[in-house]
N, C-alpha and C positions, 0 to 999 in steps of 0.2 A: 639162496638155494638151500633146501633141506638135505641133510645127509641121513639116509635111513639106517646106516650102520657104520661102525668103525671098530678097529681092534681094541680101542680104549673103552668103548661103550657097547658091549654086546647086546644090551636090552633096548638099545635105541630104535631098532627096527620095529619092534612090537609097540613101543611107545608112540612112535610117529604114525604108525598105521591106525592106532586108536584115535590119535589126534586128528587124522584125516577124516575118519568117519564122523567124529563129533563136530568138526569144522570144515565142511567141504569148500572147494574153491568158490570164490565169490560169484563167478560167472554162472555157475550152476544154480546158486540161490536166487540170483536176479531173474534167471530164466523162469524159475518156478513162480516167482512173485508176479512177473508180467503176464504169464499165462493165466494165473488166477484173476488178475485185474481185467484182462480182456474178456474172460468169461463172464465176470460180473457186469461189465459194461454192456455186453450183448444181451444178457438177461434183462437188465434195466431198460434197454431200448425196446425189447419185445413187450415188456409189461407196460411201458409208457404208451406204445402204439395201441395196445389193446385197450388201455384206459381211455385214449382219445376216441377210438371207435365206439366204445361203450357210452361215452358222454355225448355223442352226436347221433341221436336217432333220426330217421328219415320220416317226415310227415308231408306227403304231397298235398297241395291244395288244387282242386279242380273247379274252375269257374265256368260260367255259361259262355262267355265271349271275351277272349283275351284282347280284342281290339277296342272294347268299350271303355270309356273313361271311368265309369262306375266300377267296373271290374279291375281296372288298373289301380284304383284306390284300394280295393279289397286286397289285391296282391301286394301293394306297398305295406299295408298293415301286417300281412302274413310274413313278409320279408323282414320287417322290423322285429317281429316276435322271434323268428328264427335266429336273428343276430343276437338278440338279448338273452334268449333261452338256450342257445347252443344246439339248435336243431337245423338239419338240412331240410329245406322246404322247396322241392321242385314245383315250379309254377306251370300248371297245365290247364288246358281248356281248348275248346273248338274256337273257330273264328266267327261263329254266328250262333245266336241263341236258338235258332231253328234247327241246328245240326244235332238232333237228338241221338242218332246212331253214332255220330262222332264222339259224343260225350260218353256213351256206353263203352265204346272201344277203349277210350282213354282210361276209364275207370278199371276195366278188366286188366289192362296193361299195368296200371299202377299197383293193383293187388298182386300181380305176379312178381313184383319186386320185393315182396314181404316187408312192407313198411311198418313202423310202430303204430301208425294210425293214418287215416285219410280224412281230409276236410273237403266237402263237396257241396256245391249248390246245384241241385237237380234242375235240368232244363224243362222237364215235363213230368207232371205228377204221376200219371199212370205208367208211362213207359220206363221210368227209372226205378219203379218199385221193386220188381224182381231182381234187376242187377244189383241194387243196393242190398237186398236180402242175401244174395249170394256172396257179395263182398264182405258183409258183416260176419260171415262164417269163418273168415280167415284173418280179419283185422278189425280194429275199432273204426267206426264210421261216425264222424261228427258233421252234422248238416248246418248250412248257413243259408240265409235268405229265403229260399223257396222249399216247400215241403215236397215229399214224394210219398207214394202209396206203399209205405213200409213202416214197420214198428221197430226196425233194427238200429235206429240211430241211438248212439250212447248219449248224445246231447244235441240240442238244436238251438242255434243262435240266429235270431231273425228280428226284423222289425215286426211289431204287431201290425200286420198289414190291414186287418179290419179297421184298426184305429187309424191307420194311414189313409184309408178310404174315407173315413169320417172326417179327418182333418181336411181332406180335399173338398168335401161338401161344405164344410164350415168356411173355408177360404173362398170358395166360389160364391157362396151366399153373401159373404161380407163384401166382395168386390161388386156384385150386382146391386146390393143395397147402397153402396157408396155412389154408384152411378145413377140408379133409378129411384132411390128413396126407399124401396122395399125389396126384400128377397123374393121376387116374383118373376115368372116368365119361363120360356122354354130353355131347356138345357140338354146337353148331350154327353155321352161317355165314349171314349175311344180306348180300347184295350189292344195291346200289342199282338198277343198270340193266344189262341184258345187252350184251355187245359193246363195252364201254369198256375200252381198253387198260390203264389204270392199275388198274382194279378187277379185271380178269381176272388181272393179275400179282399183286395182293395175295392173291387166292383161291389162286393157284398156290403162292405162298410159304407161306401158312397151312397148306395141305394137305400140302405137302412136309415142313414142320417137324413136324407132328403125326406123320407116318409115320416120320420119321427119329429123332425124339427122345422122342416121347411115345406109345408103343404102347398105354398104358392109357387114352388119350383116344379115344373113338369118335365120329366125325362121323355123327350120325344124321339131320341135316337140312341141306340146302344150298338156301337160298331166294333167289330173285331178285325184286326189287320193280319199281316203275315210277318210281322217283325221288322219290316223295312220302313225307314223314314220317308221314302218317296210315296209309299202307300198311305202313310199318315197324312202327308201333304195333300194327296188326292182326295182322301176321305174328308179332310177339313174343308177343302175347296168345295166339294159337293154339298157339304152341310151348309156352308154359307149361301150357296145358290138355292138350295131346296127349302131352306127354312128362314124366311125373311124376318121372323120374330125371334130368332135364336139370340139368347142373351149370355149364354155361358157354356163352356166345355171343360170337362176334366179329362186330361190325357194321362193315363195311369202308369206310364214308365218313361224313361229318358228318351228313347228313340221316338215314341209317339209325340212326346213334348217337342222334340226338335222339328218334326214334320209339321205338326199343327201350328207351332209358333211361326214357322216360315210362311205358312199359308195366311195367317193373320196379318203378318207384316206385308206380304205381297199384295194382299187385297185391301190393305189399309182400313181394317175394321176393328182395330184394338179399342177404340173408344166405344164401339157398339157391343162387341162380343168379348167377354172376359174369359181368358184361358188360364186354367190352373194346371201346372205340370207336376211331374213326379221325378225326383232326382235332378242332378245338375251336371253340367260341363260348361266349357267356355261359351258354346253357342247359346245354351239356355240362359246362362247368366247375363249375356249381352241382351237377349230378348227381354229378360226381366228388367234390366237397366233402362232399355229403350221404351218400356211400357207395353210391349207386345204380349208379354206374359204377366198376368196380375199377381201370381204367387207360385212358389215352388214348394212342394212337400219334400223335404230332404231327409234322407236316412243318414246313418253314420257308418259308411262302408269301411273306413279305416279301422274302426273299432271291431267291426265284424270279422275282418281278416286277422287282426292281432289276437282277439279273444278266441277265435276259432282254433288257431294253432296252439295257443296256451291251454285251452280246454282239452284238446286232443292229447297233448303231452301229459297233462295231469292224469287223464284216463288211462293212458298207456302205462303209467306207473302204478296203476291200481288205486289211485286217489278217487275219492267221491266227487262227482261233478254234478251240477244241476241238470235236470232233464231239459229245461228250456231257459233261454235268456232273451229278454226283450232289449234290443239295442237302441230303440227309441226313434221318434220322428220329430221334425221341427218344421214350422211354417215360416218361410222367408219371403218377404215382400220388398218392394223397392224402398220402402220406408226404413226397414230394419236390416237391409242387406250389408251395411257397412259396420255393424256391431262386431266386436271381437269373436263372439261365438258363431255368428253367421259366416264370417270370413274363414274361420277354422273349418267349417263344414264345406263352404264353397270352393276354397282354395287349399286343400290339404297337400302336404308334401308327398309327392308320389315317388321321388327318388331320394 
């Protein structure tokens, strides 16, 4: 215990008072230290949280049909890009490619969330033009797969669909020649929905290739459906009945390939009529393996999803990105379907 004064030491009070000021009780010092540490920890937490938020931009991806195997693969690629690149990637889309108004509403809602960018595959060329123009005034828009009537895309990643149509004509000609000795005879085209940029381009490439390289192949039917596999089944069945000399058909998307392939199998005409489909899923791969489909023209949807998000992220950071990217097409037949590259395309990892 300190004594502040005594008869023998009259200056001790002043001495001890000065000592108290220079060396306060330890409890007071510790309190000040802990208060400072707690403040520093709180600030550090705030800055760390802000850094995490800044490092995780949001880039929604809007596809045509969330129930389709093709679009599930696109979403898987986008999901992987989000994981690898530190991006939040909401997976959005209608449940049918024919739900044009649904996709427009989804786009408008996504824009209202103020994302860093949006990746979208327009369902219909004309109808999505103005909504995309409006969206691009508020955020970066990166397109994949199908075009729209807009020049507001920062970048566009898609299959060269004209080349995809040409590949379909080449595969059909090869299958007919293998059966009949020459690429000659009546053929037909089945398109899923009118006015879809990618499908219109495939039809264009198919017809141009027939005219340029295969004058012996005559296009006797050019059918347009409503996006439903059952409609494709009915169209193909009618073609079989109405065209006894029909030797080949090109179904230019997955859903049409499913329906047309089923009709070929049910009517047992695979030996007579050669069907070339576009894109793949379990159904069409089985039809290919069983010989009911002669060939599949396959895109790389996983790459489309991954690169779409990656490109959108780069653009959101102000980096220069290419205006267009061709993600390629591949022709897969029963003969080459078991090669490593074919299996990579036919059986991608969705989850």
